[in-house]
C-alpha positions in Angstrom: 44.7 71.6 123.1 42.7 74.9 122.8 44.6 78.3 121.8 41.3 80.1 123.1 39.3 82.3 121.0 40.7 82.9 117.4 39.2 85.6 115.2 37.9 84.4 111.7 40.4 86.0 109.6 43.3 84.3 111.4 41.8 81.1 111.0 42.0 81.3 107.1 45.7 81.7 107.0 46.5 81.0 103.1 44.3 83.9 102.5 46.4 85.9 104.5 49.4 84.7 103.3 48.5 85.2 99.7 47.2 89.0 100.4 50.9 89.5 102.2 52.0 88.0 98.6 49.7 90.5 96.6 50.9 93.4 98.9 54.4 92.7 98.3 54.0 92.5 94.7 51.7 95.8 94.7 54.7 97.3 96.4 57.2 96.2 94.2 55.0 97.4 91.4 54.6 100.8 93.3 58.3 101.3 93.1 59.5 99.5 89.8 56.6 101.0 87.6 57.5 104.7 88.2 61.3 104.0 87.6 60.9 102.6 84.5 58.9 105.6 83.4 61.1 108.2 84.5 64.1 106.1 82.8 62.0 106.2 80.0 61.7 109.6 79.8 65.2 110.3 80.5 66.2 108.7 77.3 63.2 110.1 75.5 64.9 113.7 76.3 68.4 112.6 75.5 67.8 111.2 71.9 65.4 113.7 71.5 68.3 116.0 72.4 70.6 114.7 70.6 68.6 114.5 67.1 68.0 118.5 67.7 71.7 119.3 68.1 72.7 117.0 65.1 69.8 118.4 63.0 71.1 122.3 64.2 75.0 121.2 63.0 73.9 120.0 59.8 72.2 122.9 58.9 75.4 125.2 60.3 77.3 122.9 58.2 74.9 123.4 55.0 74.9 127.0 55.6 78.9 127.3 55.5 79.2 124.8 52.5 76.5 127.1 50.5 78.7 130.7 51.2 82.0 129.1 50.2 80.1 128.1 46.9 78.9 131.5 46.2 80.4 133.2 43.5 82.4 136.2 44.6 80.3 139.6 43.4 82.6 140.5 40.3 84.6 143.6 40.3 82.9 146.7 38.7 84.0 147.4 35.0 85.7 150.3 34.4 
């Protein structure tokens, strides 16, 4: 039974099937790679912000502790 004229690219169905699978994989990577990069940037920003906040809080606590430990100015001698 003849199917009439079949173009050359349609005769090689495994290659077309491989291309379809590659296109699917490329599309999947095109979605997940940018998403992973975005999640990585957000995690990096959160960790950096918490470190900066902890450093500022430690510095503030150190300043308060030093001010409590300061020797008061003695009263003037009469």
